[in-house]
N, C-alpha and C positions, 0 to 999 in steps of 0.2 A: 660460399666463404664470404665473410664480412670484409668489405673493403677497408684498407688501412686508412685511418684518419690522419690527414696531414696536419703538422703543427704550424701554428701561426706566430708571427712576431707580434707580441702584445705587451704594452707597457701600462701599468696602472696598479691600483690598490683596491682590493675587494674587502669590504667589511662583512665578515662571515659570522653567522650565529652557529657555532659548533654544537652539534648534538651530543648527548651523553653516549659513552661507549666508543667514541671515535678518537684516535690519537691526533695530535696536531699534524703529524706527517700524513696520516690517512686523509685528513681534511684537505691538506694541500694537494695531494695527488688526485683526489676526487675533483677538486675545483680545476686543476690543470687539465684534466680530461674533459670536463664540461666545456671549458673555454678553448680547448685545443692549443694551449699555450706552450711555447717552446721552453720557457724558463720560468721558474717560480721559487718562492721561498716563504716560510712563515716567519712571524715576528716574535717568537718565544713560545715555549712549551706550555700548553694548557692540558692538564691531566685528563685522561679518558673519562674519569668520573665527573669532571667539571664540564659545564656548558657555557655558552655565551660568546662574547666578542673576541674574535681572533682575526686581526687584519692579515690578509694574504697578499703577497707582492708578486707581480709578474714583470718580466723583462727588466727594464732600466730601474724600476722602483726597488728591486732587490738590493741595489747599491746602498740604500738608505734604511734598510730593515733594522740595522743595529741600533738605531735611535729608539726604536720601539722597545727593545730589550731594556733600555735604561729609563723608560718612562714610568711615571706613577700609575697605579692601578686602582680599580674599585670593584668590590665583590659583594654579592649577597650570599651569606653563608648560613647553612642550617647545621646546628650542633646538637648532639645527643649527650646528655649528662649521665653519669653513673656507670659508664662502660668504656674501657680502653681497649684498643686493638693493636695488632702488630704493625700496622701501616699508618695509624692515626686517622684512618677513614673507614668507610663501610666495606671496603674491599678486603680488609685484613681479618685475621682470626681474633676472636675475643681473648684478651689476656686476663682481664680482671673486671668483676662486677662489684660495685659498691653502692650502698644506699644513698638516695638523694633527698636532701632536706634543704632546698635552696629557695629563698624568697626573692621576689622581684627586686627588692631593695639591695639584697646581697649580690645578686647577679649584676645589677647596674653598677654597683661599687667595684666589683671585680673587673668588669670590662673597662671602667675608667682608669684602672691601674695600669693598663697596657697602652694607653694613648701617649704618644710622644716617642722619643728615641728609646729603643729597647734592644736587648741582646737576644738573638735566636740561634739555637743550634739546629742546623739543617737536618731533616729526617733521613734515616737510612734509605727509605723508599723515595728516592729523588733521583733526578737526572744529573746531579752534580758528578763530576768525574774525579776519580782517584786512580793515578797511574794509568790514565787512558781508558778507564772502565767506569761505567755508571755505577753509582752507589747501590741502586736497586738490584744490580746483578750480584753484587756481594751479598746483599740482604737475602736474596732468594737462595743463596748457597749457605745461609746461616752464619755468614761472616760479618762481624761488627767492626767497622772502621772508625777510628777516632776522628771526630769532626770538631773544628774550632768554632766557637760561637762568633757570630758576626752582627754588626750593627744594622738595624733597619729602623724605619720610622712609621708608626701608625698615626696618621693625621687625625682620624676621627673614627669612632665606633658608635653606631646608633642601634639601640635595641628595637627591633621592629615587632617582634612577637615572642611571647613566652607562654607556653601552655600551662604553666604553674606546676608542672610535674618534672619532665626531663628533657624537653625539646625547646630550643629557642632559635630565632633567626636574627641575624645582625647585618647591618650595612657597614662595610669596612673600606676606608680610603687609606692607602698605604704606599710606601715607596717600593721600588724595584727590589727583588730578592726576598720579599716577605712570603713566608709559608703560612697559609691560612690553616692548614692542618696542624701545624705546630702551635699557632695561636689558640686553636680550639683545645688542644691538649693542655696547654699552659693555663688557660682559664679554668679548665676542669680541675687541675691540680691545686690552683689557688682556692677553689671552692671546696676542696677536700673530697671530691667524689669522682674525679676523673671525667674524661669526655673524649669524643671523637667526632670527626666531621662526617655528616651524612649527605650533604648537598652543597654544591658550590656553583655560582653563576657569575661570570665576569661581566660587569656592566659598563665599564669605562677603561680606556687606556689611551694615554697621550692626547687627550682632548676628543677622541672618538667615542661615540656612545652606542650602546646596544640597540637603541631605538632606530639607528641608521643601518643596522645590519640586516642581511638577508639569510633566510633559512635554507637548508639543503633542499627541502621539498619545493620551495618557491623557485629556487635556482633551476632545478630539474624541469620544471614546468615551463620555463621561459624559452623564447627563441634566441638564436645567437645575438641578434641585434639588441634584444632586451637585456641580455646579460652584459654585453659590452657597454651599454648605457649606464650600468651600475658602477663601473670602474672610476675611481678617483684618479686624477693625474699624479705622477710620481712626486711632484712638489708638495702634495698634501701632507707628506710625511715630515716636511720641514716648515709647516705653516706657522710654527711658533717663533721662527727666526726672522730677523730683519732682512730686507731684500735690497738688492742693488742691481740696476740695469745698466749694461755697458753699451756704448755706441757700436756701430758696425765694425769699425777698425779694431777696437779693443776686443769685440766678440770674436773676430777671426783669430786673433792672437791667443785668446783664452781657449778656444776650441782646439788649439794645437798644444794645449797644456802649458802655456807660457804665463808667467806672472805679468801683470800690467800695472802701469801707474795711473792712479785716479786722483788727479789734483783736487784739492779742497776737502778730501776725506782723510783726516788725520787721526780719527779715533781708532782705538784698537777694538776690533770686533772679531772674536775667535771663530765664529760660525755664522754664515749668512747665506741666503738664497741668491744665486746668481742668475740673471736673465740677460739675454742678448738681443740686439737689433738684427732681424733677419733680412732687412733691406726693403720690405714692402709695407712699412708702417706698423707691422706687428712685431711681437717679440717671442722668444722661445726660452724655455728653461734650460740652463746650462749645467747646473749642479750645485755642489756645496763648495763655498770658498771661505777665505778669511781675509781680513783687512788688518794691516800692521800700521804702526804709527808713522812710518815713512811714506804713507800714501800709496802703498803697494797692495794690490789685490792678488792673493795667491790661490791657485786652484787646489782643492782638497779631494774632491770626489766628483768627477765630471761624467756626464752622459756620453755614450758613444755615438748617439744619433740625436738629431733635433727633435724635441718634443714640444709642440706649440702649447 
């Protein structure tokens, strides 16, 4: 009988290169098993068809995973013209075939029309909830739920490759909540021939890049020490925020969840990284706080333990 592996208290962020065919939750559970981590969470759903960057959080880092959901994203998408499917991607059944007569100039012009603030209707095959149930569950039962269009922003679309017939690749930088499947379908409709997504790879999110991520194969081949060395500290998820370091006395109060006065700091800062003096000349990460105009620093999301 195989001995039961004991779970470890582990705090940090793993930049994972999710393979095709694996759900975000499956990726998380596999990583948790490899790290023997007690607690973990992912930072937003990446479809099984999609590959690429998926930050995974362990321990105290899970407290800040929500910020990843709100972050901008970047993708490399491969689109097939002339064919629409039930799901908007290659996993669905073909609904309609139409002839394709698209020039590079027409394609470039069509793509440019989607740059900026746009309205998107979420696809039925998505994880969005309706009355506590994911939309894709209704879709599988043949039930169509009315969805309201919502605003998203496409910051840039670069045409990387077009075979001159029916397949092209684009580099897309977009806001949270953007469905690249929907973008592919909408581009196809604008060109009059329809389209669906046949490949998707996330390359950036919240300042993290795919070039920094590790594959499952590489992770499996590593020793425990090598894996642990890959983990970024929990405050890496807040790297875009201003920071504030408290002295030892204020640190003690903050760690008990108390607001503290910080004379000389009168600016309003709704979100900042808090660090504290641990008494030996070094500092520790305390968590997320805010500063109000009355020189008061308030705790918003603090760590349960000291993370140097």
